N, C-alpha and C positions, 0 to 999 in steps of 0.2 A: 299518806293521803293521795288519792288519785287526782290527776289534773282534770279540770273541767273541760269537757269537749265542746267546741264551738258549734253553734247551730248552723253556721254558714259553711257549706262544703268547701274543701280546700281548693278545688279547681276554679271556684268563683271568687276566691280571695284576691287581694292585690298582687301577691307574688305570682299566682297562676295566670292572672290576666296580663301582667307585664311580660311574662315569658312567652305568651302567645301573640303579643302585639308585633306587627311587622316593623323591623328596624330599618332605618335609612342607612345607606352606605356612608361610612365615615372615611373621609380623606385625611390621612395623617399628614402632618407638616413634614416637608422635606428636611432631612437632616443636613445641616450645614457641612458641606464637603469642601475640602481644601482644593484650590485651583491647581491644576497641573502646569498651566502657562498663565502668567499674569497678563494684565491688559497691556503693559508696556513691552511684553515679549520675553521677559526674564523667566527662567525655569524655576519653579518652586520645588526644588529637589535638594536634599542635603545628603552628602556622602559621609557615612560614618564607619568606624572600625576598619579603616584601610590599613592593612598590615604591611604591604609592600610599598612603603613610602619612597624607596630608592628608585622606583620607576620614573618618578618626576624628574630626578636628577639626570636621567639618561637623555632627556630632551630639555636641556637647560634653556635654550632660546625660547621655546614655546612657554615654558614656565615663567620666564621673565616677562614675556608679553602679556600673559594672563594675569600677572600681579597688578595690584592697584598702584596708582601713580605714586603715592607716598612711599610704598615699599620699593618701587623702582628707583626713585630718586635717592633713597637711602643706600641702596645697593650700588648705584652709580657713583655716589660720592665716596663710599667706603672702598670700592674697588680701586679708584684712582689714588686715594690717599695711602692705601695699603701698599700699592705698587711703588709709590714714591718713597715710602719709609723703608721698604725692603731693599730697594737699590741704593738708598742713602746709606744703609748699613753696609752694603757691599762696597760702596766707594770709601766709606770710612775704614773698612778692613783693608782695602787696597792701600790706602794712604798710611795706615798704621803698620802694615807689613813692610812697606818701603821706607818707613822712617820719616815720612813727610810731616807727621804731626810734631816730631821733635824739633823741627826747624822753626818752631814758633819762638824759641829762645834767640834764634839768630836775628829775629826782627827787632830785638832791642838795639842792635847796631843798625846802621844804615844799609839796607839790602837793596841793591839796584841790579837790574838786568843789563848785562853787557851786550856786546855785539853778537855773542853766540847764544842768545836767549832761545833761538829756535832749537838748539840741541838739548834744551832742558837744563843747562848748566846755569847756576846762579853765582854771580861775582859779588862778593861782599866788600863793602868799603868801610871806612871809619875804624872803630875798635871792635868789629864783629869777630866772632870765633873763626879762626882760620880753617877749621875742619869743614865748614860749610861753603868754602869758596868754590869748590867744584862739585856741588851736590846735584844729582840727577833726580828729578821729580817724576812721579807717575801722573799726578794731577796737581796743577799749580793752584795755589791759594786755597787749598782744602786743609784747614788747620783744626777743625772741630766737627762735631756731628751736625751742628747747625749749617755750617758751610757745605758739608756733604749733602745734606737734605736739599739745600738750594740748588746745588749742582745737579742733583737727581731730577729736580723739576725742570731745570733748563734743558737737560738732555732729552727727557721724554716729551716735553711740550715744544721742543725746538725753539726756545726763546733765544738763548745765546747772547748774554750781556757782554761777553768778551773778557771778563775778569778771571774766570776759571776755565781751564781747558786741560785736556790730556796731552801727553807727549808721546812721541813715537818710540821711546826707549822702554816702554812698559807693556809687555804683551798681555798681562793680566787686565790692565785697564782697557785695552782695546777689545778684549773678549767681553768684558762686562758692558761696554758701550754697545756692542752688537746685540747682546742678549736683551738689553733694556729697550733698544729700538724695536726689535721684533715683538717683544711683549707689549709695548705701548701701542703698536699698530693693531695687534689682535684685540686688545681691550677697547680701543677706539672703534674698531669695526663692529664688535659685538654690541657695545652699549649704544652707539649711534644708530645701528640697525634696529635695535630693540625699541628705541624711542621713536624712530621713523614708523615702525610697524604699529606702535600703539596710537600714534596720531593718525595713521591712515587705515585704521581698522574699518572693516565693512559695516559694523553696527552703527558707525557714525552716519553713514549714508542712509541707513534705515530710519533715522529720526525724522526724515521728511517724507517717508512712506506712511500714509495714514489709513486707518480703518474706521468704519462707522461705529459709533458707540453701541448701537443695538443691531441685532439681526432681526429680520422680519420673515413671517410666513404668510403668504397670500396666494391667490389663484392667478396664474399666469399661463396664457395659452391653453386654458381649460385644464390645467394641472396644478396641483398644490405644490408650491415651490418654497424652498428656503433660500433667502437672498441676503447678501451683504454688499456694502459699497467700499471700494478701495480707491485711492488717489495718490498722486505724486505732486508735491508742492514745488519741486524744482523744474526748470525748463529742460535741463539735461535729462535725457530719457534713460530708462532701464531697458537694456537690450535683452531680448529673449526672456521676458518676464513670464513666469509660470505661477499658478496658484494651486495649492493642494489643500483639501479639507480632510480632517480626521475627526472622528467621534471617539472620545475617550470616556469609558464607563467601566464600572465594576460588574463583572459577569461571573457566572458559575457554570461550568461545563456539566453535561449529563453525568459524568463520572464523579462529580462533587468537587472538582478542583476550582478554587477561587482565584480569579485573575483580577488583581486590584486595579491594574491599568491596562485595559484591553483597547488597543488602537485599531479602529476600523476605518479604512479608506472610503472616502465619499467622492463620487464622480460629479463633475460640474459640466455644464453645457459648453464652456469654453475649452475644457480639456478634451472633450469629445470632438469638437469642431476643428480645432487646430492645436498646434504644439505650443504656441506662445501667445502672449497678449501684446497688443499695441497700446501701451499705457500712456497715451498722450493726454487724455482727459479722464476724469473719474469714471469708473466702470462699476456696473452692478453684476456681481458674480452670482449666478443662479444654479441651484441644485434642485433637480426635479425629484420629488419624493415619490419614488416608484416602489415596486416590490423588492428591488435590490437595495433599497435605502434602509439604514438603521432607524430612520424616523417614520417608517411606514405604518407602524401600529400605534403611534402616539397621537392622541387627540389633544385639544387645547387644555383640558383639565389634567390629563395625565402628564403633559409636558411640564406643568408647574410643579408637579410632585416628583418628577424624575431627577436623577443626579448626574445626568450626562453633561459633557463639556465638548463643545465644537471648537477645534483648533484650526486656525487659518495660517498658512505659511505662504509667503510671497517671496520668490527668489528671482534673481536676475543679475546681469552684469552691468556695472556702472559704466556709462558711456565715456566719461572723462578719464577714469583711472584704469578701467579694465579689470577691476576687482569684483569678484562675486559677492553679492550682498544678500542678506536674508532678513525679512521682517516677519514678526510673529504676533499673534494675539489670540484670544479665546473668548468664547461666549458660553455662559452658563444659562440655565433655564430661565432665571430671572431677567436675563438680558435679551431674550428672544420674544419679540412682540408678535402675537398671533393676530392676524387680521389687519395688518398695517402694510403700507407701501411707501417707498422713498419718493420724496418730491423731486421733480426735475430741477436741476441747477445749471444746466448748460443752455445758454440763450445766444441768439445771433443779434449783435448790435453793430450797426454801421459796417456790415461786411466782415466783422470779426466775431469769432465765437468766444464768449466770455463765460467764466465759471465763477459762481457765487459760493465760496466756501463757507459762508455763514450759515447756509442751509444744507451743509454736507450730510449731517446726521438727522435731519428733520424727516418725519414720517407723517402720513395721514391715514386715518382709518378707512378701510374699505370693507365691503360685505364679503365675508369669508365663512365657509362652513366650519363649525366647531368640531366636527368629527374627524376621524383619522383618514389618511389616504386610502387605507384598505376599505373602509366603509364607503368611500366615494367610488371606488372601483366596483364594489358589489352593488351599490345603489346609485347609478348615475343620475337618477331623478333628483337627488338632494342637491347636486350641483346646478341642475337646470332650474330648480325652484329658487335657489339662492341667487342665480344670475338674473332671473326674472324680477325678484324683489329688488335687487340692486338697480335694475333698469327703471322700475317704477319709481323708486326713491329718487333716482337721478332726474327723471322727468318732472316729478313733483317739485324738486328743488329748483329746476329751471323755470317752472311756471311761477313759483314764488318770487324768484329773482325778477322775472319779466313784469309781474304785477307790481312789485316794489318800484321798479324803474318807471313804470307808467304813472303810478301815484306820485312819485317824486317829480316827474316832468309836469304833471297836471298842477301840482302845488306851485311849482316855479312859474308856470304860465299864468296861473291865477294871481300870484303875488305880483308879477310884472304888470298885468292888466289892471290891477286894483288901483294903482297910483294915478293912471291917466283918466280912467272913466268913472272915478268915484264922484266927482263934482257934478257931471252930467246926469248920472243916475239919481242923485239926490234932488236936483232941480225938477226932473221929470216926475219924480214921485210926489213932489209938492203940488204940481199942476194937475195931476190926475184926480178925477172926481171920486169920492168915496163910494163904495158899494153898500146900499141900504136894503134891508129885507123887511117887508110888511107882511103880516099874517092876518087874513080876513076870513071870517067864517062863511061857509057856503051851505046851500040847502042840501040836505041829505048827508052832510059830512063837513069836514073842515079841509080846505085846500090852502096851500101855501103859495102866494104869488110874490114874486121877487120883482122889485122895481129898482131900477138904477137911475 
């Protein structure tokens, strides 16, 4: 059976009409992209499948400094205890080879040191075994492994309680003593130097170098600019401070090569004007979005849909220690506010400049074109119209403020005068004659005569 044919032509049906309707552009949501640099400056990068692990052991000192504190303390304790145990075994073997451990039986008799104790000879009295009367010791009072361990600690830490000591008649004991002293000095130098470097790391100084929570884009000096604010909380300055900006984004070359992390350097006004910053008070770092900028083709709407990340790097030398420090942060598209400007936070109070850090990251809305910097260069009238609108809005706001101030002042003056002149006005109103109107008809019409 043949299908019934519709009386309505296909081109006038719903599918045909829907296909010919103009579609509005659809802006897709930005895919959540991992940050390359976190807000606190740490790098969001994981190293995997490193086959040549031995390269880290070639630079042991840097490896120890880079370790976390708990691992450093474990290595610190393990190294010292291991060295004490190793040389305790050496002292025990020296005593065992010399037969000093067998002299423990002689202690059952009364063993006393005679006048020639310095020569290492022990004179036994009472009913002691006569064969220990002229015994020469390598280390006195080392009779077990425990006493050898205690003697090892005394030698390496230079405690020296005085009960245990080596004699001059045993060359092996003298050699072990020299080796333990040299080994102990090396361990002390490495471990103490590692702990000092960990406590004096440059990233500790970077904790007091702060960045604004958001970046802003606004018109400055008739140009569209990308701006951030930096500051130093300490009074000690950062010498030779420099700021570098980089835009990190995923790009594809004309040959089809995909670069997941493409770093593009961004010039700043400060870098062009001078080589370093005088970071005495918080500064606003400005990047002019020109034809050489990676932000040149981005409008306000396109910026929200892009996956770019702006990395800020602040470097300098610490004034007190002379160590080079570096502070980092980054801004993704959600953290860039289009049409905002930072509020001023430096004021002069009683001859002293003061900084209000409670307003460090505060911004205010300003009139800014929503188009890209390229469109502003091609059509300068857009910027002129925007500036004229902002001027008119500014004037209107000033007029409103002035009118509100006048109304408030009039209300205050009326309220102050109402208390003193209220009684007089009431008495005068009572004495005043009332006004009466009489209506009398006249010839040819009606006229109204008012009689008071």
